C-alpha positions as a Markdown table, in Angstrom:
| # | Residue | x | y | z |
|---|---|---|---|---|
| 1 | Met | 8.2 | 20.7 | 4.4 |
| 2 | Ala | 5.9 | 23.3 | 2.8 |
| 3 | Arg | 3.9 | 20.5 | 1.2 |
| 4 | Gln | 3.6 | 18.7 | 4.6 |
| 5 | Arg | 2.3 | 21.9 | 6.2 |
| 6 | Ser | -0.3 | 22.4 | 3.5 |
| 7 | Cys | -1.3 | 18.7 | 3.7 |
| 8 | Ala | -1.8 | 19.1 | 7.5 |
| 9 | Leu | -3.7 | 22.3 | 7.2 |
| 10 | Phe | -6.0 | 21.0 | 4.5 |
| 11 | Leu | -6.6 | 17.7 | 6.4 |
| 12 | Ser | -7.4 | 19.6 | 9.6 |
| 13 | Ala | -10.0 | 21.7 | 7.9 |
| 14 | Thr | -11.4 | 18.9 | 5.8 |
| 15 | Leu | -11.6 | 16.3 | 8.6 |
| 16 | Ala | -13.3 | 18.9 | 10.9 |
| 17 | Phe | -16.0 | 19.2 | 8.3 |
| 18 | Leu | -16.4 | 15.5 | 7.2 |
| 19 | Pro | -18.2 | 14.1 | 10.3 |
| 20 | Ala | -21.3 | 16.2 | 9.2 |
| 21 | Cys | -21.3 | 14.9 | 5.7 |
| 22 | Gly | -19.2 | 11.7 | 5.7 |
| 23 | Pro | -20.2 | 8.1 | 6.3 |
| 24 | Ser | -22.8 | 7.7 | 9.0 |
| 25 | Thr | -22.0 | 5.9 | 12.2 |
| 26 | Pro | -22.5 | 2.1 | 11.7 |
| 27 | Asp | -25.7 | 0.5 | 13.1 |
| 28 | Gln | -24.9 | -0.6 | 16.6 |
| 29 | Ser | -27.3 | -3.6 | 16.6 |
| 30 | Pro | -25.8 | -7.1 | 16.8 |
| 31 | Ala | -24.3 | -8.4 | 13.5 |
| 32 | Pro | -22.8 | -11.6 | 12.3 |
| 33 | Arg | -19.0 | -12.0 | 12.6 |
| 34 | Ala | -18.6 | -12.1 | 8.8 |
| 35 | Pro | -20.6 | -10.8 | 5.8 |
| 36 | Thr | -23.1 | -13.4 | 4.5 |
| 37 | Gly | -23.0 | -14.4 | 0.9 |
| 38 | Cys | -19.5 | -13.0 | 0.4 |
| 39 | Glu | -17.4 | -16.1 | 0.3 |
| 40 | Pro | -14.3 | -15.9 | -1.9 |
| 41 | Val | -14.9 | -16.9 | -5.5 |
| 42 | Gln | -12.8 | -20.0 | -6.1 |
| 43 | Gly | -10.4 | -19.9 | -9.0 |
| 44 | Thr | -10.6 | -16.2 | -9.5 |
| 45 | Ala | -7.6 | -13.8 | -9.3 |
| 46 | Asn | -7.5 | -10.8 | -7.1 |
| 47 | Pro | -7.8 | -7.5 | -8.8 |
| 48 | Asn | -4.4 | -5.8 | -9.3 |
| 49 | Arg | -5.5 | -2.9 | -11.4 |
| 50 | Ile | -8.1 | -0.1 | -10.7 |
| 51 | Ala | -10.1 | -1.3 | -13.7 |
| 52 | Gln | -10.2 | -4.8 | -12.3 |
| 53 | Val | -11.6 | -3.5 | -9.0 |
| 54 | Val | -14.5 | -2.0 | -11.0 |
| 55 | Asp | -15.0 | -5.3 | -12.8 |
| 56 | Thr | -15.0 | -7.2 | -9.6 |
| 57 | Leu | -17.6 | -4.9 | -8.0 |
| 58 | Asn | -19.8 | -5.0 | -11.0 |
| 59 | Ala | -19.8 | -8.8 | -11.0 |
| 60 | Leu | -21.0 | -8.9 | -7.3 |
| 61 | Pro | -24.7 | -8.9 | -6.3 |
| 62 | Lys | -25.8 | -5.4 | -5.2 |
| 63 | Pro | -25.5 | -3.8 | -2.8 |
| 64 | Val | -21.9 | -4.5 | -2.1 |
| 65 | Ser | -20.5 | -3.6 | 1.3 |
| 66 | Leu | -16.8 | -3.0 | 1.8 |
| 67 | Pro | -16.4 | -6.1 | 4.0 |
| 68 | Cys | -18.1 | -8.1 | 1.3 |
| 69 | Phe | -15.6 | -6.9 | -1.3 |
| 70 | Leu | -12.7 | -7.7 | 1.1 |
| 71 | Gln | -14.1 | -11.1 | 1.8 |
| 72 | His | -13.9 | -11.9 | -2.0 |
| 73 | Leu | -10.2 | -11.3 | -2.0 |
| 74 | Ala | -8.4 | -14.7 | -2.2 |
| 75 | Gly | -5.7 | -15.5 | 0.3 |
| 76 | Pro | -3.0 | -15.2 | 1.3 |
| 77 | Leu | -3.0 | -11.5 | 1.7 |
| 78 | Ala | 0.0 | -9.2 | 2.3 |
| 79 | Leu | -0.8 | -6.3 | 4.6 |
| 80 | Asp | 0.9 | -3.2 | 6.1 |
| 81 | Ala | -0.7 | -0.9 | 8.6 |
| 82 | Thr | -0.2 | 2.5 | 10.2 |
| 83 | Arg | -1.7 | 4.4 | 13.1 |
| 84 | Gly | -1.1 | 7.7 | 11.4 |
| 85 | Asp | -4.0 | 10.1 | 11.0 |
| 86 | Leu | -2.4 | 12.5 | 8.4 |
| 87 | Ser | -4.8 | 11.3 | 5.7 |
| 88 | Leu | -8.3 | 11.8 | 4.4 |
| 89 | Gln | -8.7 | 8.1 | 5.5 |
| 90 | Pro | -7.1 | 8.5 | 9.0 |
| 91 | Ala | -6.5 | 5.7 | 11.4 |
| 92 | Val | -8.4 | 5.7 | 14.7 |
| 93 | Gly | -5.5 | 4.8 | 16.9 |
| 94 | Arg | -3.7 | 1.5 | 16.9 |
| 95 | Arg | -6.9 | -0.5 | 17.3 |
| 96 | Ser | -8.3 | 0.7 | 14.0 |
| 97 | Pro | -5.3 | 1.5 | 11.8 |
| 98 | Arg | -5.1 | 2.4 | 8.2 |
| 99 | Ile | -4.5 | -1.0 | 6.5 |
| 100 | Phe | -2.7 | -1.3 | 3.2 |
| 101 | Ile | -3.5 | -4.4 | 1.1 |
| 102 | Leu | -0.7 | -5.1 | -1.4 |
| 103 | Leu | -2.2 | -6.5 | -4.6 |
| 104 | Glu | 0.8 | -5.6 | -6.7 |
| 105 | Pro | 0.9 | -3.3 | -8.6 |
| 106 | Leu | -2.3 | -2.2 | -6.9 |
| 107 | Ile | -2.3 | -1.0 | -3.2 |
| 108 | Ala | -5.7 | -0.8 | -1.6 |
| 109 | Thr | -6.3 | 0.9 | 1.7 |
| 110 | Val | -9.1 | 0.6 | 4.3 |
| 111 | Val | -9.8 | 1.7 | 7.9 |
| 112 | Pro | -12.1 | -0.4 | 10.1 |
| 113 | Asp | -13.5 | 2.6 | 11.9 |
| 114 | Gly | -13.8 | 6.4 | 11.7 |
| 115 | Ile | -14.7 | 8.9 | 9.0 |
| 116 | Gly | -12.9 | 6.9 | 6.2 |
| 117 | Gln | -14.5 | 3.6 | 7.0 |
| 118 | Ala | -16.8 | 3.7 | 3.9 |
| 119 | Leu | -13.9 | 4.2 | 1.5 |
| 120 | Leu | -11.6 | 1.9 | -0.5 |
| 121 | Glu | -8.6 | 4.0 | -1.6 |
| 122 | Leu | -6.6 | 2.8 | -4.5 |
| 123 | Gly | -3.1 | 3.5 | -5.7 |
| 124 | Glu | -1.8 | 1.7 | -8.8 |
| 125 | Arg | 1.9 | 1.8 | -8.9 |
| 126 | Arg | 3.6 | 3.7 | -11.8 |
| 127 | Gly | 7.3 | 3.0 | -11.7 |
| 128 | Glu | 9.2 | 3.0 | -8.4 |
| 129 | Thr | 8.0 | 6.3 | -6.9 |
| 130 | Arg | 4.5 | 7.2 | -8.2 |
| 131 | Ser | 1.0 | 5.8 | -8.4 |
| 132 | Leu | -2.3 | 6.4 | -10.1 |
| 133 | Lys | -4.9 | 7.5 | -7.6 |
| 134 | Ala | -8.6 | 6.5 | -7.3 |
| 135 | Glu | -11.3 | 5.7 | -4.7 |
| 136 | Val | -14.5 | 3.9 | -4.3 |
| 137 | Gly | -17.3 | 4.7 | -1.8 |
| 138 | Phe | -19.4 | 2.0 | -0.2 |
| 139 | Pro | -21.9 | 0.5 | -0.3 |
| 140 | Val | -21.9 | 0.1 | -4.1 |
| 141 | Thr | -25.5 | 0.0 | -5.1 |
| 142 | Thr | -25.3 | 0.2 | -8.9 |
| 143 | Met | -23.0 | -0.8 | -11.7 |
| 144 | Leu | -19.9 | 1.4 | -11.8 |
| 145 | Glu | -18.4 | 3.1 | -14.8 |
| 146 | Gln | -14.7 | 2.7 | -15.3 |
| 147 | Ala | -14.3 | 6.5 | -14.7 |
| 148 | Ser | -16.1 | 6.4 | -11.3 |
| 149 | Pro | -13.1 | 5.7 | -9.1 |
| 150 | Phe | -11.1 | 8.5 | -10.7 |
| 151 | Glu | -13.9 | 11.0 | -10.5 |
| 152 | His | -14.5 | 10.2 | -6.8 |
| 153 | Val | -11.1 | 11.8 | -5.8 |
| 154 | Val | -11.7 | 15.0 | -7.9 |
| 155 | Phe | -11.4 | 18.1 | -5.6 |
| 156 | Gly | -11.7 | 20.8 | -8.3 |
| 157 | Pro | -10.8 | 21.5 | -11.9 |
| 158 | Gly | -7.5 | 19.8 | -12.7 |
| 159 | Val | -6.8 | 18.7 | -9.1 |
| 160 | Thr | -7.7 | 15.8 | -6.7 |
| 161 | Ser | -7.9 | 15.7 | -3.0 |
| 162 | Cys | -4.8 | 13.5 | -3.0 |
| 163 | Ala | -2.7 | 16.4 | -4.3 |
| 164 | Phe | -2.6 | 18.1 | -0.9 |
| 165 | Cys | -0.3 | 15.4 | 0.5 |
| 166 | His | 1.0 | 13.6 | -2.6 |
| 167 | Gly | 3.3 | 15.8 | -4.7 |
| 168 | Ala | 3.9 | 16.3 | -8.4 |
| 169 | Glu | 0.3 | 15.4 | -9.5 |
| 170 | Thr | -0.1 | 15.1 | -13.2 |
| 171 | Leu | -2.6 | 13.8 | -15.7 |
| 172 | Ala | -2.2 | 10.1 | -16.5 |
| 173 | Pro | -1.3 | 10.2 | -20.2 |
| 174 | Asp | -2.6 | 6.6 | -20.9 |
| 175 | Ile | -6.2 | 7.2 | -19.7 |
| 176 | Ser | -8.4 | 8.9 | -22.2 |
| 177 | Phe | -11.9 | 8.2 | -21.0 |
| 178 | Thr | -11.7 | 10.6 | -18.1 |
| 179 | Ser | -9.3 | 12.8 | -16.2 |
| 180 | Ala | -7.1 | 10.5 | -14.1 |
| 181 | Phe | -4.2 | 11.6 | -12.0 |
| 182 | Glu | -0.9 | 10.1 | -10.8 |
| 183 | Ser | 1.3 | 11.6 | -8.1 |
| 184 | Asp | 4.1 | 10.7 | -5.7 |
| 185 | Ala | 3.5 | 7.5 | -3.7 |
| 186 | Leu | 4.0 | 7.8 | 0.1 |
| 187 | Arg | 4.5 | 5.3 | 2.9 |
| 188 | Pro | 4.1 | 6.0 | 6.6 |
| 189 | Pro | 7.0 | 6.4 | 9.0 |
| 190 | Ala | 8.2 | 3.2 | 10.7 |
| 191 | Ala | 7.3 | 4.6 | 14.1 |
| 192 | Asn | 3.6 | 4.5 | 13.2 |
| 193 | Arg | 3.6 | 0.9 | 12.0 |
| 194 | Val | 1.0 | -1.4 | 13.5 |
| 195 | Thr | 2.0 | -5.1 | 13.4 |
| 196 | Ile | 0.1 | -8.0 | 12.0 |
| 197 | Glu | 0.1 | -9.5 | 15.5 |
| 198 | Glu | -1.7 | -6.4 | 16.8 |
| 199 | Leu | -4.2 | -6.5 | 14.0 |
| 200 | Arg | -4.9 | -10.2 | 14.5 |
| 201 | Ala | -5.4 | -9.6 | 18.3 |
| 202 | Glu | -8.0 | -6.8 | 17.4 |
| 203 | Tyr | -9.7 | -9.3 | 15.1 |
| 204 | Gln | -9.9 | -12.0 | 17.7 |
| 205 | Thr | -11.3 | -9.7 | 20.4 |
| 206 | Cys | -13.6 | -7.5 | 18.3 |
| 207 | Asp | -17.2 | -7.5 | 19.7 |
| 208 | Ala | -19.6 | -7.5 | 16.7 |
| 209 | Ala | -22.5 | -6.5 | 18.8 |
| 210 | Leu | -20.8 | -3.3 | 19.7 |
| 211 | Glu | -18.8 | -2.6 | 16.5 |
| 212 | Pro | -20.4 | -4.5 | 13.6 |
| 213 | His | -18.7 | -2.7 | 10.8 |
| 214 | Arg | -15.3 | -2.7 | 12.4 |
| 215 | Cys | -15.5 | -6.4 | 13.2 |
| 216 | Ala | -16.8 | -7.2 | 9.7 |
| 217 | Val | -13.7 | -5.5 | 8.1 |
| 218 | Leu | -11.3 | -7.3 | 10.4 |
| 219 | Asp | -13.1 | -10.6 | 9.8 |
| 220 | Ala | -13.0 | -10.2 | 6.1 |
| 221 | Leu | -9.2 | -9.7 | 6.2 |
| 222 | Phe | -8.3 | -12.3 | 8.8 |
| 223 | Glu | -10.8 | -15.2 | 8.2 |
| 224 | Arg | -8.6 | -16.8 | 5.6 |
| 225 | Glu | -5.8 | -19.2 | 5.2 |
| 226 | Ser | -2.9 | -16.8 | 5.6 |
| 227 | Val | -2.2 | -13.1 | 6.3 |
| 228 | Thr | 1.4 | -11.9 | 6.1 |
| 229 | Tyr | 3.2 | -8.6 | 6.6 |
| 230 | Arg | 4.8 | -6.9 | 3.7 |
| 231 | Glu | 6.3 | -3.4 | 4.0 |
| 232 | Leu | 5.3 | -0.8 | 1.5 |
| 233 | Pro | 8.0 | -0.3 | -1.2 |
| 234 | Pro | 11.1 | 1.4 | 0.2 |
| 235 | Thr | 11.3 | 3.5 | -3.0 |
| 236 | Phe | 8.2 | 5.4 | -1.8 |
| 237 | Ala | 8.8 | 8.7 | -0.1 |
| 238 | Thr | 8.1 | 8.7 | 3.7 |
| 239 | Leu | 5.2 | 10.8 | 4.9 |
| 240 | Gln | 6.7 | 13.1 | 7.6 |
């Protein structure tokens, strides 16, 4: 309970500050329904490790937008989603939830709108209850170092921004090229779940002329052969 209070207080203070220095509001001019030049690469496997996300981004023509990266993921995709806003990547209601993309053992999260819309958050599962934390900011304009996603979540010496909500943060002993941290993995409460049907309806009704980035993210996820629901692992602790 104490950790949940510290998480809420930290997020309240941080989120109040972020609009001034976070991602800018997307251009409101008309945009195509899907990113151009970002068709899935046939015969390639989806990244399922943080290192493979870096390799995928480095292989793509620059700059790489978040929708373009998502468009490159091969289907079918397994998703979960939450309307919860207790996160540094908060949902914006049910219409723009926080979306979990299960690429086992990697779990990537995105939000179509709001202050976290330029982020790809990454959690690589470590056992049944923990995950290695990292993050990529978009657009990606240059080649990334393997250390970049781990350095992006550093809050201060020996601690990441993830630690305010995810307990028992420790250095990952198997990563020597930078300071990388693993901590408890969390899943949202069932009451906050947003269904695949709701997400698909938002994709189908999104107006790209009014919300180009939001529509591009939804398009990149749903313009594929199959999207299915898969619950986050039940061994993860529930965020209260």
